[in-house]
DRENLODO-272360 format. One line per field, with one value per residue (C-alpha): residue number from 1; residue in one letter; x, y, z. Coordinates in Angstrom, 2 decimals. Layout:
N
seq <- NUM,...
type <- a,...
xx <- X,...
yy <- Y,...
zz <- Z,...
***
This chain:
612
seq <- 1,2,3,4,5,6,7,8,9,10,11,12,13,14,15,16,17,18,19,20,21,22,23,24,25,26,27,28,29,30,31,32,33,34,35,36,37,38,39,40,41,42,43,44,45,46,47,48,49,50,51,52,53,54,55,56,57,58,59,60,61,62,63,64,65,66,67,68,69,70,71,72,73,74,75,76,77,78,79,80,81,82,83,84,85,86,87,88,89,90,91,92,93,94,95,96,97,98,99,100,101,102,103,104,105,106,107,108,109,110,111,112,113,114,115,116,117,118,119,120,121,122,123,124,125,126,127,128,129,130,131,132,133,134,135,136,137,138,139,140,141,142,143,144,145,146,147,148,149,150,151,152,153,154,155,156,157,158,159,160,161,162,163,164,165,166,167,168,169,170,171,172,173,174,175,176,177,178,179,180,181,182,183,184,185,186,187,188,189,190,191,192,193,194,195,196,197,198,199,200,201,202,203,204,205,206,207,208,209,210,211,212,213,214,215,216,217,218,219,220,221,222,223,224,225,226,227,228,229,230,231,232,233,234,235,236,237,238,239,240,241,242,243,244,245,246,247,248,249,250,251,252,253,254,255,256,257,258,259,260,261,262,263,264,265,266,267,268,269,270,271,272,273,274,275,276,277,278,279,280,281,282,283,284,285,286,287,288,289,290,291,292,293,294,295,296,297,298,299,300,301,302,303,304,305,306,307,308,309,310,311,312,313,314,315,316,317,318,319,320,321,322,323,324,325,326,327,328,329,330,331,332,333,334,335,336,337,338,339,340,341,342,343,344,345,346,347,348,349,350,351,352,353,354,355,356,357,358,359,360,361,362,363,364,365,366,367,368,369,370,371,372,373,374,375,376,377,378,379,380,381,382,383,384,385,386,387,388,389,390,391,392,393,394,395,396,397,398,399,400,401,402,403,404,405,406,407,408,409,410,411,412,413,414,415,416,417,418,419,420,421,422,423,424,425,426,427,428,429,430,431,432,433,434,435,436,437,438,439,440,441,442,443,444,445,446,447,448,449,450,451,452,453,454,455,456,457,458,459,460,461,462,463,464,465,466,467,468,469,470,471,472,473,474,475,476,477,478,479,480,481,482,483,484,485,486,487,488,489,490,491,492,493,494,495,496,497,498,499,500,501,502,503,504,505,506,507,508,509,510,511,512,513,514,515,516,517,518,519,520,521,522,523,524,525,526,527,528,529,530,531,532,533,534,535,536,537,538,539,540,541,542,543,544,545,546,547,548,549,550,551,552,553,554,555,556,557,558,559,560,561,562,563,564,565,566,567,568,569,570,571,572,573,574,575,576,577,578,579,580,581,582,583,584,585,586,587,588,589,590,591,592,593,594,595,596,597,598,599,600,601,602,603,604,605,606,607,608,609,610,611,612
type <- m,s,r,t,p,l,n,s,i,k,l,l,p,d,q,l,i,s,q,i,a,a,g,e,v,v,e,r,p,a,s,a,l,k,e,l,l,e,n,s,l,d,a,g,s,t,d,i,q,v,s,l,i,q,g,g,i,k,q,l,r,v,a,d,n,g,s,g,i,v,q,d,d,l,k,l,a,l,t,r,h,a,t,s,k,i,f,s,l,e,d,l,e,a,v,a,s,l,g,f,r,g,e,a,l,a,s,i,a,s,v,s,r,t,l,i,i,s,r,a,l,e,t,k,h,a,w,r,i,s,s,d,g,s,e,i,s,t,i,e,p,a,a,l,e,v,g,t,v,i,e,v,n,d,l,y,f,n,t,p,a,r,r,k,f,l,k,t,d,a,t,e,f,g,h,c,e,a,a,f,t,r,v,a,l,s,r,p,d,v,s,f,t,l,q,h,n,g,r,v,l,s,r,f,a,a,g,t,s,a,k,r,f,n,e,v,l,g,a,e,f,a,a,e,s,i,a,v,d,e,e,a,a,g,l,r,l,w,g,v,a,a,k,p,t,f,n,r,n,s,r,d,t,q,y,v,y,v,n,g,r,f,v,r,d,k,l,i,a,h,a,i,r,q,a,y,q,d,v,l,h,h,d,r,h,p,a,f,v,l,f,l,e,l,d,p,s,l,v,d,v,n,v,h,p,s,k,t,e,v,r,f,r,d,g,q,a,i,h,r,f,i,y,h,s,l,n,k,n,l,a,t,p,t,g,m,s,n,a,a,t,a,s,q,a,q,h,n,p,f,a,s,q,y,t,n,s,p,s,y,p,q,y,q,t,q,i,n,l,n,a,n,q,p,s,a,f,y,e,t,l,f,g,s,k,n,q,p,p,e,r,e,f,a,s,p,v,c,y,a,g,e,f,d,d,k,s,q,a,k,p,a,e,d,f,p,l,g,f,a,v,a,q,i,h,g,v,y,i,l,a,q,n,k,l,g,l,v,v,v,d,m,h,a,a,h,e,r,i,m,y,e,r,l,k,n,a,l,d,d,k,a,a,v,p,m,q,p,l,l,i,p,v,s,f,n,a,d,r,l,e,v,a,t,v,q,e,e,l,s,s,g,l,g,n,l,q,q,l,g,f,e,f,a,i,l,s,p,n,t,l,a,v,r,a,v,p,t,m,l,q,d,a,d,a,i,t,l,a,r,d,v,l,k,d,l,r,e,f,g,a,t,r,a,l,t,e,r,r,n,e,l,l,g,t,m,a,c,h,a,a,v,r,a,n,r,i,l,t,i,p,e,m,n,g,l,l,r,d,m,e,a,t,e,r,s,g,m,c,n,h,g,r,p,t,w,f,q,v,s,m,s,d,l,d,k,m,f,m,r,g,k
xx <- 37.76,37.04,38.66,37.12,38.84,40.82,39.83,42.22,44.43,43.20,44.27,42.14,40.39,42.15,39.15,39.19,42.96,42.54,39.76,41.92,44.76,42.34,41.76,45.39,45.80,42.34,41.25,38.99,38.56,41.58,43.78,42.67,43.22,46.77,47.63,46.16,47.96,51.27,50.72,50.07,53.30,55.26,53.88,55.53,52.31,52.53,48.79,46.52,42.79,40.85,37.07,35.11,31.42,30.04,33.45,34.91,32.53,30.26,33.00,36.71,38.16,41.81,42.83,46.44,48.56,51.22,52.79,49.70,49.28,49.65,46.80,48.51,49.22,45.71,44.56,47.80,47.19,44.23,46.17,47.82,51.60,51.92,54.01,56.25,58.31,60.61,61.83,64.34,65.38,68.05,65.33,63.30,66.28,66.73,63.19,63.06,59.39,56.43,54.62,56.24,54.21,51.68,48.83,46.98,44.92,44.03,42.96,40.88,39.23,38.31,36.10,34.65,33.45,36.59,37.09,40.47,40.87,44.43,46.34,50.03,52.47,52.65,49.65,46.74,43.94,43.04,41.81,39.47,38.96,36.54,36.14,32.99,34.52,35.55,34.61,37.08,35.77,37.38,39.57,37.82,38.82,38.07,38.51,41.09,43.53,46.41,47.33,45.08,41.68,40.76,37.26,36.56,32.80,30.77,33.67,33.01,29.74,30.47,31.75,28.91,30.39,33.47,31.41,29.64,32.92,33.13,32.17,29.98,30.66,32.07,34.50,35.66,36.17,38.24,40.56,40.71,41.61,44.37,45.81,45.53,47.33,50.19,50.84,50.43,53.01,55.54,55.44,55.16,56.24,52.91,49.55,46.69,42.92,40.44,36.65,33.97,30.39,31.07,32.60,36.28,37.74,41.49,43.57,47.36,49.30,52.80,55.39,58.01,58.07,57.61,54.51,53.01,53.68,51.98,48.96,48.49,49.44,48.69,50.56,50.74,52.73,55.01,55.64,56.41,58.71,62.44,64.25,66.15,68.77,71.54,73.76,76.21,77.55,75.20,72.15,70.13,67.35,65.54,62.19,60.68,60.13,57.85,59.23,58.27,55.80,53.77,52.88,49.80,47.51,47.78,50.09,47.94,50.72,53.54,54.74,57.84,58.95,61.71,62.90,59.62,57.42,55.20,56.00,55.08,58.29,58.83,62.58,62.22,59.38,61.51,64.47,62.24,60.66,64.13,65.17,62.14,62.37,64.07,61.86,58.36,55.92,55.40,51.63,52.14,53.28,55.63,54.69,56.99,57.38,60.66,62.22,64.92,66.96,69.36,70.53,67.44,69.49,69.86,66.13,63.63,60.21,58.77,57.68,53.90,51.45,50.46,54.11,53.96,56.45,60.15,63.19,66.70,69.87,71.58,68.79,71.11,72.93,69.62,68.38,71.56,71.55,67.93,68.26,71.43,70.17,66.94,68.52,71.08,68.44,66.14,69.07,70.15,69.74,67.50,70.38,72.29,74.55,73.24,75.93,74.66,71.09,72.04,73.99,71.01,68.66,70.92,70.52,66.98,64.06,62.17,64.91,64.04,60.48,61.00,64.14,63.36,60.33,60.91,61.54,59.88,60.63,58.24,55.83,53.11,49.69,48.48,45.03,43.52,43.27,42.42,45.12,44.19,40.67,41.04,37.33,36.59,39.47,38.23,34.69,35.86,38.50,36.64,33.01,32.26,30.90,33.16,35.75,39.41,40.91,41.75,44.57,47.83,48.34,51.20,50.43,51.25,48.37,45.25,44.07,41.52,38.17,37.83,34.21,31.85,32.72,36.26,36.59,35.93,39.13,39.39,41.78,44.56,42.94,40.26,42.92,45.02,46.99,47.59,47.99,50.26,53.46,55.17,55.36,58.47,59.25,55.56,55.22,55.00,53.07,54.70,52.24,52.59,50.42,50.67,52.98,55.44,55.84,53.41,54.64,51.88,52.14,49.53,48.77,48.38,46.19,43.94,43.67,42.29,39.80,38.47,38.42,36.29,33.92,33.44,32.72,30.23,28.50,28.09,26.89,24.42,22.85,23.81,25.40,28.16,26.81,27.32,28.46,27.50,30.27,29.38,31.49,31.82,35.38,36.02,39.06,40.39,39.57,40.61,38.05,37.98,37.24,34.40,33.14,33.15,30.98,28.74,28.20,27.45,24.98,23.20,22.97,20.71,22.14,23.48,26.87,28.62,25.94,26.47,30.09,29.09,29.98,28.11,29.70,28.63,29.95,30.68,32.31,33.90,37.07,35.86,34.24,32.89,32.75,29.56,29.59,32.03,31.67,31.07,33.97,36.32,35.24,38.71,40.53,41.74,38.51,40.19,42.75,40.11,37.72,40.39,41.26,37.63,36.97,40.11,38.86,35.39,36.87,39.32,37.06,33.52,31.06,29.50,32.81,34.17,31.18,31.24,34.47,36.73,34.66,37.15,40.08,38.10,37.14,40.77,41.84,39.28,40.39,44.02,43.10,41.34,44.02,46.16,49.45,52.98,54.81,51.60,52.26,49.44,48.67,48.58,44.75,44.63,47.00,44.91,41.79,43.42,44.39,40.82,39.43,41.99,40.76,37.18,37.94,38.02,41.28,43.01,46.26,46.86,46.16,44.16,47.42,48.56,51.10,51.14,49.71,51.37,53.94,54.21,57.61,57.35,59.20,61.20,62.24,63.34,65.20,67.07,68.03,69.61,70.95,69.07,69.34,72.48
yy <- 34.94,34.20,31.36,29.12,29.86,26.99,25.54,26.30,23.52,21.94,19.13,16.02,14.77,11.87,9.59,10.22,9.71,6.35,5.33,6.23,4.19,1.33,1.16,0.07,-2.05,-3.61,-4.56,-7.35,-9.50,-11.59,-8.47,-7.72,-11.34,-11.28,-8.18,-9.62,-12.94,-11.16,-9.13,-12.35,-13.88,-10.74,-11.04,-14.45,-16.48,-20.27,-20.85,-18.80,-19.35,-17.75,-17.60,-16.14,-15.46,-14.95,-15.11,-12.61,-9.84,-10.15,-11.03,-11.80,-12.92,-13.73,-15.00,-15.69,-16.49,-13.89,-11.24,-9.03,-5.24,-3.23,-0.98,2.31,1.12,-0.01,3.38,3.83,0.46,2.05,5.19,5.66,5.28,3.99,0.82,-1.15,-2.62,0.24,3.51,4.94,5.01,2.43,0.10,0.63,-0.24,-3.59,-4.68,-8.16,-8.16,-8.85,-5.64,-2.25,0.50,1.10,1.37,-1.94,-1.79,1.87,1.25,-1.79,0.07,3.00,0.81,-1.63,-2.13,-3.37,-4.83,-5.53,-7.50,-8.07,-9.22,-8.42,-10.81,-10.66,-8.33,-9.03,-8.92,-7.98,-4.68,-3.92,-1.12,-0.81,1.33,2.12,3.61,7.07,6.64,5.02,3.89,4.27,1.45,-0.96,-4.08,-7.41,-11.14,-13.02,-15.72,-14.83,-13.02,-10.93,-11.26,-8.94,-8.92,-7.09,-6.79,-5.50,-4.65,-1.54,-0.82,2.93,2.87,1.15,1.94,-0.07,-2.89,-3.36,-4.50,-7.50,-10.86,-13.60,-15.02,-18.19,-16.27,-13.99,-17.02,-18.62,-15.60,-15.70,-19.37,-18.66,-15.96,-18.32,-21.07,-18.78,-17.85,-21.43,-22.69,-20.13,-21.10,-24.86,-24.23,-22.46,-24.21,-22.76,-23.30,-21.98,-21.86,-20.64,-20.08,-22.08,-25.07,-26.03,-26.50,-26.61,-27.46,-27.62,-28.69,-27.35,-29.71,-30.18,-28.35,-31.58,-32.42,-28.97,-29.21,-32.58,-31.32,-28.14,-29.18,-32.89,-36.16,-36.03,-32.80,-34.32,-37.44,-35.45,-32.83,-32.55,-30.82,-27.61,-26.24,-24.07,-21.45,-18.98,-15.51,-14.97,-16.18,-19.30,-20.86,-23.79,-25.52,-27.88,-27.71,-30.05,-32.21,-31.16,-34.05,-32.38,-29.27,-27.10,-25.16,-22.07,-20.53,-21.67,-23.76,-21.24,-19.85,-17.67,-16.19,-13.65,-13.74,-15.41,-12.88,-14.09,-12.02,-11.74,-10.65,-10.53,-11.03,-14.21,-15.48,-14.99,-16.83,-19.79,-19.87,-19.88,-22.82,-24.84,-23.67,-26.75,-29.27,-27.76,-26.92,-23.17,-23.49,-25.24,-23.85,-25.36,-25.87,-24.92,-23.57,-21.71,-19.62,-17.06,-15.89,-12.95,-9.99,-7.76,-4.72,-6.13,-6.09,-3.23,-4.39,-0.88,-0.80,-1.05,-0.85,-4.49,-5.47,-8.25,-6.48,-6.19,-4.63,-6.13,-4.09,-6.51,-8.04,-9.69,-11.61,-12.79,-13.87,-15.84,-17.51,-18.64,-19.79,-21.82,-23.29,-24.55,-25.57,-27.66,-29.45,-30.10,-31.61,-33.92,-37.55,-39.85,-42.12,-39.52,-40.98,-41.80,-39.57,-36.64,-37.35,-37.63,-34.40,-32.64,-34.05,-32.76,-29.17,-29.32,-30.63,-31.51,-33.65,-37.02,-36.80,-35.25,-36.89,-40.55,-40.68,-42.19,-39.90,-40.51,-39.12,-36.51,-38.07,-36.23,-37.55,-39.61,-39.61,-42.94,-42.59,-46.24,-46.32,-49.86,-48.63,-45.52,-45.00,-45.08,-42.69,-40.27,-40.21,-39.74,-37.12,-35.00,-35.78,-36.77,-39.84,-39.32,-42.05,-41.39,-43.40,-46.95,-47.25,-45.35,-43.46,-41.27,-40.60,-37.01,-36.87,-38.49,-40.30,-42.96,-41.79,-41.25,-42.09,-44.92,-45.34,-46.65,-46.95,-43.27,-41.34,-37.64,-35.05,-33.69,-30.22,-31.60,-32.25,-29.06,-30.50,-33.81,-37.10,-38.08,-40.01,-39.85,-38.35,-36.69,-37.20,-37.41,-33.67,-32.96,-34.64,-34.80,-34.87,-34.82,-32.66,-31.64,-28.73,-30.75,-31.21,-30.10,-29.92,-29.81,-29.11,-31.66,-30.17,-26.62,-27.82,-29.95,-27.14,-24.81,-27.47,-28.02,-24.28,-23.55,-26.40,-25.16,-21.64,-22.94,-25.10,-22.16,-19.88,-22.37,-23.76,-21.18,-24.11,-26.63,-30.21,-32.02,-35.59,-37.00,-39.09,-42.67,-42.33,-38.72,-37.57,-36.04,-34.01,-31.98,-28.34,-25.18,-22.91,-20.48,-23.25,-24.51,-20.95,-20.39,-23.47,-22.50,-19.02,-20.44,-22.99,-20.47,-17.86,-20.11,-18.61,-21.92,-20.54,-23.84,-25.68,-23.30,-24.42,-28.09,-28.75,-30.09,-29.83,-30.98,-29.91,-33.04,-31.34,-27.99,-29.09,-31.64,-31.11,-33.65,-33.30,-34.99,-33.92,-32.39,-31.03,-33.91,-32.81,-32.87,-36.15,-37.67,-34.74,-34.78,-33.80,-32.50,-30.28,-29.02,-28.23,-26.36,-24.16,-23.30,-22.46,-20.33,-18.20,-17.88,-16.89,-14.32,-12.62,-13.45,-15.61,-12.74,-11.44,-14.94,-15.73,-12.41,-10.50,-13.33,-16.11,-17.00,-17.13,-19.52,-21.73,-21.66,-23.01,-25.80,-26.60,-26.86,-29.61,-31.60,-31.24,-34.27,-33.92,-33.98,-37.33,-39.18,-41.54,-41.46,-43.91,-42.78,-42.87,-40.78,-38.22,-38.06,-37.55,-34.52,-33.11,-33.46,-31.60,-28.84,-28.37,-28.01,-25.66,-21.87,-20.15,-23.52,-21.98,-20.57,-21.96,-19.80,-18.58,-17.14,-19.83,-21.31,-24.82,-25.82,-24.85,-25.64,-26.54,-26.56,-28.88,-25.92,-25.11,-28.69,-28.63,-25.52,-27.15,-30.06,-27.91,-29.92,-28.52,-26.53
zz <- 3.60,7.22,9.06,11.68,14.99,16.45,19.80,22.60,23.93,27.14,29.40,29.03,32.17,33.87,33.31,29.54,29.45,31.16,28.76,25.77,27.24,27.84,24.10,23.67,26.78,27.15,23.65,24.93,28.08,27.07,27.20,30.75,31.75,30.40,32.43,35.64,35.21,34.67,37.84,39.77,38.49,39.33,42.87,43.24,43.12,43.01,42.56,40.27,39.81,36.95,36.83,33.91,33.35,29.85,28.22,30.69,29.59,32.62,35.07,35.03,38.36,39.14,42.59,43.57,46.62,45.91,48.10,48.05,48.18,51.38,52.47,51.58,48.01,47.11,45.84,43.91,42.26,40.44,39.52,36.13,35.94,39.49,39.74,42.08,39.23,38.15,39.68,37.19,33.53,34.34,35.65,32.47,30.28,32.04,32.94,34.44,35.52,33.22,34.16,34.58,32.87,35.66,33.16,33.20,36.42,35.95,32.35,33.30,36.20,33.95,31.72,34.25,37.79,39.50,42.96,44.59,47.82,48.98,51.99,52.06,53.69,57.49,57.82,60.18,57.63,54.07,52.63,49.76,47.27,44.35,41.29,39.30,36.19,37.37,41.02,43.45,46.83,50.21,51.50,53.87,55.85,54.20,54.72,52.67,53.74,51.43,48.22,45.97,44.33,41.45,39.98,36.74,36.21,33.24,30.98,28.85,30.69,30.43,26.82,24.93,21.52,22.43,23.90,20.57,19.04,21.36,19.85,21.28,24.74,23.18,20.97,23.78,26.01,23.25,23.29,27.09,27.06,24.53,26.83,29.81,27.84,26.85,30.48,31.75,29.25,30.40,34.11,34.75,38.35,39.03,39.27,37.21,37.21,34.65,35.16,32.82,33.96,37.12,35.35,35.70,32.21,32.86,35.90,35.65,38.72,39.24,37.82,35.13,31.84,29.90,31.93,31.34,27.60,27.46,29.41,27.40,23.87,23.93,23.67,19.87,19.98,22.63,20.56,17.41,18.96,19.48,22.32,21.70,24.06,22.64,24.26,22.76,23.62,26.54,24.60,25.29,23.21,24.74,24.49,21.94,18.19,16.31,13.55,10.03,9.93,12.69,10.71,10.99,8.68,10.91,13.51,16.41,18.01,17.96,21.27,21.68,25.00,25.57,29.19,30.11,28.29,25.43,22.33,18.68,17.00,13.24,13.50,15.58,13.38,10.26,11.77,12.65,9.18,7.65,9.81,8.62,5.02,3.57,5.38,5.37,2.58,2.29,2.90,6.23,9.58,12.17,15.81,18.68,22.19,22.46,25.20,24.41,27.37,27.26,29.32,29.87,28.91,25.38,24.65,24.80,26.00,26.18,22.54,22.85,25.79,25.23,25.83,23.18,20.91,21.62,20.02,20.20,20.31,17.92,15.88,13.37,16.07,17.55,14.11,13.36,16.75,16.54,12.93,13.48,16.76,15.22,11.94,13.81,15.88,12.92,11.03,13.87,12.75,14.74,15.63,17.64,20.24,23.70,25.13,23.12,24.14,27.79,27.60,26.06,28.70,31.44,30.20,28.91,31.01,27.84,26.31,27.86,26.64,23.25,21.86,22.48,20.21,16.76,13.81,10.48,7.04,5.79,3.34,1.48,2.43,-0.50,-2.01,-2.90,-6.66,-7.37,-10.02,-10.99,-11.77,-13.95,-14.48,-10.76,-10.19,-12.82,-11.49,-7.88,-8.66,-11.18,-10.44,-14.01,-15.71,-18.71,-18.92,-19.65,-22.52,-21.61,-24.14,-24.38,-27.67,-28.82,-32.48,-33.51,-35.98,-34.58,-31.50,-30.82,-29.49,-25.75,-25.32,-26.05,-29.75,-29.47,-33.25,-33.97,-34.65,-33.89,-35.31,-33.18,-33.13,-30.82,-28.16,-27.82,-24.89,-26.64,-24.86,-22.02,-22.62,-19.20,-15.73,-14.24,-10.53,-9.71,-10.37,-14.10,-16.90,-20.32,-23.19,-26.97,-29.21,-32.84,-31.98,-29.94,-26.17,-23.43,-19.81,-17.14,-13.41,-12.36,-8.92,-10.21,-13.09,-10.92,-8.36,-11.06,-12.20,-8.67,-7.99,-11.05,-10.23,-6.68,-7.96,-10.53,-7.93,-5.59,-8.39,-9.90,-6.75,-4.09,-2.25,-2.90,-3.17,0.14,0.74,4.19,5.72,6.59,9.73,10.98,11.58,15.02,16.05,18.95,18.32,20.10,21.72,18.81,16.31,18.49,18.97,15.20,14.64,17.53,16.07,12.63,13.97,16.19,13.42,11.33,8.12,6.84,5.78,6.40,4.44,1.53,1.45,1.62,5.27,8.26,11.70,15.13,18.55,20.60,23.59,24.50,22.69,20.14,16.74,14.28,10.50,9.32,5.70,3.23,-0.30,-2.72,-4.90,-1.89,-0.33,-0.76,0.84,4.44,6.20,9.37,7.64,5.24,8.10,10.08,7.08,6.38,10.04,10.14,7.22,8.73,12.11,10.73,8.20,9.32,7.42,5.48,4.20,3.59,1.36,-0.51,-1.06,0.11,-1.36,-4.09,-1.66,0.54,-2.40,-3.53,-0.15,-0.45,-4.00,-2.93,-0.45,-3.16,-5.81,-6.57,-4.71,-5.99,-5.79,-6.66,-9.53,-12.10,-14.86,-18.48,-18.52,-15.35,-16.85,-20.02,-17.94,-16.34,-19.75,-21.03,-18.04,-18.47,-22.03,-20.78,-17.85,-18.05,-17.12,-16.87,-18.05,-14.56,-11.10,-8.70,-7.12,-10.46,-11.35,-14.88,-15.16,-18.44,-21.06,-24.74,-26.17,-29.95,-32.29,-33.57,-29.98,-29.48,-32.80,-31.67,-28.37,-30.19,-33.08,-35.64,-39.16,-38.29
***
């Protein structure tokens, strides 16, 4: 049997090596922007101006007033593994700069048309160099007052297969703005400007950390946050953490920096989740901006080319420190002494702004169930004209009729879940049937009911019935949320309408909800809208409405389900039991949890040793 001869091993061309590296470093325009901003900060810049065209795909321009690049180094700046940040293994093991790998500019230049103009400090004039993919120009004199200007044009022009993976201009700009925001939050001492298609969208003047937080994340975040500043064993954790009441449906307001570098680290994320565990519902996410400072030699930042992953020498110590620091601050009572507050303010620039705001207990948002009008409640909550019983019955044998003929008695077999007798801590319904006691988790049960009704509505009519809002609800949205709506509206496919929603774009950072699914009209429209847009953004409308359709409808149903700690009347509880009996798969919620348990009379007799 003959064998196919193996190809001989050959060195890859430098251009191909750079393009392969670009796949890791330059995933999209936002990745290139991050690298350029970090280079500007490493150069000591105090003013950085970013200009984008078509979401950064057509052009990405970063201008700074940093130390600049000398003439002889310009060509090296576009060469792989050439850097001014480190010179030895010892330097690599204690990196203090944001950049150090010497890959970013070369990778960017290999997949774009790049221009660099720079004037180093105390030099007579500036110099320029350009790159057209594989071709690097000669160095020529140029005019520039100070610092460096880098233009990245036509990203992925020479790798069309890669360019096809880019999203719309609006989506790519949303990612660029997120990268810009992360860097701007980390350096309040530097002024930043962001333009898109010739229009200035953000301008942050250099100032205090508290001022930058307020500008970037909004006054509501500032008012609902507490200051954090803890030090121990050479470690320092400082910044702000939102109170549990200011929780989010996604991780869009979570920023962690290690020695000034934005990172996504599982160990840190776990420690923070643990600190919030006792005060935050598991479906919600905390908001925070936290800075961890430690000896650079104790953390390895050379884990991935994107430099957003790190590895700690003593991960357990870091985890304990972060957990205890946050847990302590989240547990601090509102009435802490003025001396303590003053001491905290002295060490933390955020303290004066974020500790003086009032603290409120965490209450579950309540749904208006019109408890004094059971029939109105039932129709609103379940979308049915059937009325719940208006009398309270607890007979083990038969019950009065539920419908129009109040005199008609029905056997107990017609009501497998029986009739309600009480509610426990606003969470569980106790009902009595012919077998004994029924215990119902009212939220899980109602969630299944709404979930099945949403599925049936989408199956029967190819669209969920829509309820226009008398007064549209507007909210501040991030760029990616706006881009998601913009893509859906421009596609003309009507995916949002299929789900029962109507959105409008009021401004580059404001959305309005004009209609919601009829069955969910009493849910929090803003939170519901954010969750739906998050699923559409992460998985795409086509996938969200096909293979992930049920997960999306489950999210919507959860928002509509009656919440724990909501006191229901006996008729309202009975209405829920009747709907459970008429709903498929009502024994389990759509997350797989049981919705009710039967405790028989014999089980109760055994508990109390009756007949022994």
